[in-house]
C-alpha positions in Angstrom: 0.0 0.0 0.0 1.5 3.3 -1.1 -0.2 6.4 0.3 2.3 8.9 -0.9 0.9 11.6 -3.2 1.6 11.6 -6.9 2.9 14.6 -8.7 -0.6 15.3 -10.1 -2.1 15.1 -6.6 0.6 17.5 -5.3 -0.2 19.9 -8.1 -4.0 19.6 -7.4 -3.5 20.5 -3.7 -1.1 23.4 -4.5 -3.5 24.7 -7.1 -6.4 24.6 -4.6 -4.3 26.4 -2.1 -3.5 29.1 -4.7 -7.1 29.5 -5.7 -8.4 30.2 -2.2 -5.4 32.3 -1.3 -6.5 35.0 -3.7 -9.4 35.9 -1.4 -9.3 37.5 2.1 -11.8 34.9 3.4 -11.2 35.2 7.2 -11.3 39.0 7.0 -14.6 38.8 5.1 -16.0 36.3 7.6 -15.4 38.8 10.4 -17.2 41.4 8.5 -20.0 39.1 7.7 -20.5 38.4 11.4 -21.6 42.0 11.8 -22.8 43.2 8.4 -24.3 40.1 6.8 -23.5 37.3 4.4 -23.2 39.7 1.4 -19.7 40.5 2.8 -18.5 37.0 1.9 -16.6 36.6 -1.5 -18.3 34.5 -4.2 -15.9 31.7 -4.8 -18.1 29.7 -7.2 -16.6 31.2 -10.4 -13.1 30.3 -9.1 -14.3 26.8 -8.2 -15.6 26.4 -11.7 -12.5 27.7 -13.3 -10.4 25.2 -11.2 -12.6 22.4 -12.4 -13.9 21.4 -8.9 -17.5 21.0 -10.1 -16.4 18.1 -12.3 -13.8 16.4 -10.1 -15.9 13.2 -9.6 -17.6 13.3 -13.0 -16.2 10.9 -15.6 -14.2 12.1 -18.5 -17.0 10.8 -20.8 -19.4 13.1 -18.9 -17.1 16.1 -19.4 -15.4 16.0 -16.0 -11.9 15.2 -14.6 -12.7 11.6 -13.7 -10.7 11.8 -10.5 -11.3 9.9 -7.2 -12.6 10.8 -3.8 -9.0 10.9 -2.5 -8.3 13.7 -4.9 -11.4 15.6 -3.8 -10.3 15.2 -0.2 -7.1 17.1 -1.0 -9.1 20.0 -2.2 -11.5 19.8 0.7 -8.5 20.0 3.1 -7.4 23.3 1.5 -10.9 24.7 1.8 -11.0 23.8 5.5 -7.7 25.5 6.1 -9.2 29.0 5.4 -12.9 28.2 6.0 -13.6 28.8 2.3 -17.3 29.3 1.5 -17.2 27.0 -1.5 -20.3 24.8 -2.2 -18.2 21.7 -2.1 -19.7 19.4 0.5 -23.1 19.3 -1.0 -21.8 19.3 -4.6 -19.5 16.3 -4.7 -21.9 13.5 -3.4 -24.5 14.9 -5.8 -22.1 14.7 -8.8 -21.0 11.2 -7.8 -24.7 10.0 -7.9 -25.4 11.8 -11.1 -22.4 10.4 -12.8 -23.2 6.9 -11.6 -26.7 7.3 -13.2 -25.2 8.7 -16.5 -27.4 11.7 -16.1 -28.2 13.6 -19.3 -27.0 17.0 -18.2 -23.6 15.9 -16.9 -21.5 18.2 -19.1 -23.3 21.3 -17.8 -22.8 20.0 -14.2 -19.1 19.2 -14.8 -18.6 22.7 -16.1 -20.4 24.3 -13.2 -23.1 25.8 -15.4 -25.6 23.8 -13.4 -24.9 23.3 -9.7 -26.5 20.3 -8.0 -26.7 19.7 -4.2 -27.2 16.4 -2.4 -29.8 16.1 0.4 -27.8 14.2 3.2 -29.5 10.9 3.7 -28.2 8.3 6.2 -28.4 4.7 5.1 -30.0 2.1 7.4 -28.0 0.8 10.2 -28.3 -1.0 13.6 -29.5 2.0 15.4 -32.0 3.1 12.7 -33.3 0.6 10.2 -34.6 3.3 7.8 -33.2 5.9 5.5 -33.2 9.2 7.5 -32.3 12.9 7.1 -31.1 15.5 9.5 -33.9 17.2 11.5 -34.2 20.4 13.5 -33.6 18.5 16.7 -32.0 15.3 17.9 -34.5 13.0 16.2 -33.9 11.9 12.6 -36.9 12.2 10.4 -37.6 9.7 7.7 -36.2 10.4 4.2 -38.5 11.9 1.6 -41.1 9.7 -0.1 -40.5 9.3 -3.9 -43.6 8.1 -5.7 -43.9 7.1 -9.4 -41.3 6.1 -11.9 -39.2 7.3 -14.8 -39.5 11.1 -15.6 -42.7 11.4 -13.6 -42.1 11.1 -9.9 -43.3 13.1 -7.0 -41.2 13.9 -4.0 -42.5 14.8 -0.5 -40.4 15.4 2.6 -38.2 17.8 4.5 -34.5 17.9 5.5 -32.9 20.4 7.8 -29.5 22.0 7.6 -28.7 20.9 4.1 -25.1 22.1 3.2 -24.8 24.3 0.1 -28.5 24.2 -0.7 -28.9 28.0 -1.1 -28.5 28.9 -4.7 -28.4 25.3 -6.0 -30.1 24.5 -9.3 -30.8 20.8 -8.8 -31.6 18.7 -5.7 -30.5 15.1 -5.6 -32.9 13.4 -3.2 -32.6 9.9 -1.7 -36.0 8.4 -0.8 -37.1 6.4 2.2 -36.7 3.2 0.1 -33.2 4.0 -1.2 -34.3 5.2 -4.6 -32.8 8.5 -5.9 -34.5 11.3 -7.7 -33.4 14.7 -9.1 -35.6 17.7 -8.6 -35.1 21.2 -10.0 -34.8 23.7 -7.2 -37.2 26.0 -9.0 -39.9 23.3 -9.4 -43.3 23.8 -7.8 -43.5 22.5 -4.2 -39.8 23.1 -3.5 -38.8 25.5 -0.7 -35.2 26.3 0.2 -35.0 28.3 3.4 -31.5 29.6 4.1 -30.5 29.7 7.7 -27.4 30.9 9.5 -26.2 28.9 12.5 -22.9 29.5 14.2 -20.7 29.6 11.1 -21.4 32.3 8.5 -18.9 30.6 6.1 -21.0 27.5 5.8 -24.2 27.9 3.7 -27.1 25.7 4.9 -30.8 25.6 4.4 -33.9 23.7 5.4 -35.3 22.1 2.2 -39.0 21.2 1.9 -40.5 19.2 -0.9 -44.3 19.1 -1.2 -45.3 16.8 -4.0 -42.5 18.3 -6.1 -42.0 16.9 -9.6 -38.8 15.1 -10.4 -37.0 12.4 -12.4 -35.9 9.0 -11.1 -32.2 8.2 -11.3 -31.0 4.8 -12.4 -28.8 4.0 -9.4 -28.8 1.4 -6.7 -29.3 1.9 -2.9 -25.6 1.0 -2.6 -24.7 4.1 -4.7 -27.0 6.2 -2.5 -25.2 4.8 0.6 -21.8 5.5 -1.0 -22.8 9.2 -1.3 -23.2 9.3 2.5 -19.6 8.1 3.0 -18.2 10.4 0.4 -19.7 13.3 2.5 -18.2 11.8 5.7 -14.7 11.7 4.1 -15.1 15.3 2.8 -16.1 16.6 6.2 -13.1 14.8 7.7 -10.8 16.4 5.1 -12.1 19.8 5.8 -11.7 19.3 9.5 -8.1 18.2 9.1 -7.4 21.4 7.2 -8.9 23.5 9.9 -7.0 21.7 12.6 -3.8 22.3 10.7 -4.4 26.0 10.6 -5.4 26.4 14.2 -2.4 24.4 15.3 -0.1 26.7 13.3 -1.8 29.8 14.8 -1.4 28.4 18.3 2.3 27.4 17.8 3.2 30.8 16.4 1.5 32.7 19.2 3.1 30.4 21.8 6.5 31.4 20.4 5.8 35.1 20.4 3.9 35.6 23.6 6.1 36.1 26.7 5.3 35.9 30.4 7.8 36.2 33.1 10.5 36.5 30.5 9.7 33.2 28.8 7.6 32.3 25.8 4.4 30.7 26.9 5.2 27.7 24.7 7.9 26.7 27.1 5.4 25.9 29.8 4.2 22.4 30.1 0.5 23.3 30.2 0.9 24.8 26.7 3.4 22.3 25.3 1.4 19.3 26.3 -1.9 20.7 24.9 -0.3 21.5 21.5 1.3 18.1 21.4 -2.2 16.6 21.9 -3.5 18.6 19.0 -0.7 17.3 16.8 -1.4 13.8 17.9 -5.1 14.0 17.1 -4.3 15.7 13.8 -1.9 13.0 12.6 -4.3 10.3 13.7 -7.1 11.9 11.7 -4.9 12.4 8.7 -3.8 8.8 8.7 -7.4 7.6 8.8 -8.3 10.0 6.1 -5.6 8.7 3.8 -6.7 5.2 4.5 -10.3 6.1 3.6 -9.2 7.5 0.3 -7.3 4.4 -0.5 -10.1 2.1 0.6 -12.6 3.9 -1.6 -10.6 3.0 -4.7 -8.9 -0.3 -3.7 -10.9 -1.9 -0.9 -14.6 -0.9 -1.2 -15.6 -3.3 1.5 -13.7 -1.3 4.1 -14.7 2.1 2.7 -17.8 2.7 5.0 -15.8 1.9 8.1 -12.8 3.9 7.0 -14.8 7.0 6.1 -16.7 6.9 9.3 -13.5 6.4 11.4 -11.9 9.4 9.6 -15.0 11.6 10.3 -15.0 10.5 14.0 -11.3 11.1 14.6 -11.2 14.4 12.6 -14.3 15.7 14.3 -12.8 15.1 17.7 -9.5 16.7 16.6 -11.4 19.7 15.3 -13.3 20.3 18.5 -10.2 19.9 20.6 -8.0 22.1 18.4 -10.4 25.0 18.1 -10.9 25.1 21.9 -7.1 24.8 22.4 -6.6 27.7 20.0 -8.8 30.0 22.1 -7.1 28.8 25.3 -3.5 29.4 24.0 -4.4 32.9 22.8 -5.8 33.7 26.3 -8.1 36.7 26.7 -7.8 37.9 23.1 -8.8 34.4 21.8 -12.2 34.7 23.4 -13.1 38.0 21.6 -15.1 38.2 18.4 -12.4 40.5 17.0 -10.0 37.6 16.9 -9.9 34.8 14.3 -10.0 32.0 16.8 -13.8 32.1 17.4 -14.4 31.8 13.7 -12.7 28.4 13.6 -14.5 27.4 16.8 -17.8 28.2 15.2 -16.9 26.1 12.2 -16.2 23.2 14.6 -19.5 23.6 16.4 -21.6 23.5 13.2 -19.6 20.7 11.6 -20.1 18.4 14.6 -23.8 18.5 13.9 -24.0 18.3 10.1 -24.6 15.2 8.0 -25.4 13.0 10.9 -22.8 14.5 13.2 -19.5 13.2 14.5 -21.4 11.0 17.0 -23.3 9.2 14.3 -20.0 8.4 12.5 -18.6 7.0 15.8 -21.7 4.8 16.1 -21.1 3.6 12.5 -17.6 2.6 13.5 -18.9 0.7 16.5 -21.6 -1.0 14.4 -19.0 -2.2 11.9 -16.6 -3.4 14.5 -19.2 -5.3 16.5 -20.6 -6.9 13.3 -17.1 -8.1 12.5 
């Protein structure tokens, strides 16, 4: 097993870093906290130019034909700067549309049409049905898809759907594992944007009331795969954010002096930052393994993606709290960058099933084995 990056993957990662570095995202996020979301830069044109909309679309469909591991490299760079790119909702959607050989793949690969996936959890030991995120702790049943072919009707509701605001197509998984595509402008579709904790993450409540759609020719296994693609992407984003907060903390620990010594020389700080590094490397290792498993060991992919999400989620929560702690008083003020990363951590831990759900999936797989 060789987990080293190829030259093409190194280039992809560096190109992603260069793309987002052209924008003052963190500064804009601080402004958006006070003045509104319109202060955030629109990164979608740059994402299209970089080809991210077609990462998981086959070359025959007009895309790059790359794998989930490659997409995770981009996601990590987005997480480093909290880039408000509609990536998390996009990639699972394109994976399903590509698997179904959807007619409009070229427009999707080019970014002319932006789809979004409604996060739908596959059945498991704790919940035997397909479910979606709800406004509370309970998980409502997935939407109901009735009919066949190009004439289906979709009814249901999902809360906190990542990247739903502004999407053109909704890729919906039904309560029976079937998948349909619905135009966001279709009758009966309501997309209500909400802001929770993190202004750099666009989420919305999506309601479908007898909305017309088209059935996609994909199996429930493909629908389940989309769930684990999202878990891996969230883990990759989290790893990027942890890396940034660790760098911030280490730099400040070297610069800040008390009693004539840098605070990084004190055990309380040293040990805390070492723990952040340990969690980061553990999460990154699991993330790389998940990327490998998706391509070379599909049977281990659900476990690997869930483990990566669980470990990266724990690392993200610990690292963002540690960042505030190391920066002392200034790290607890809204004028500082540290709370922006903390807010990302608090929203991320609840999205797409949450970190706890991923941990339950790991336990389920291990106990079954």
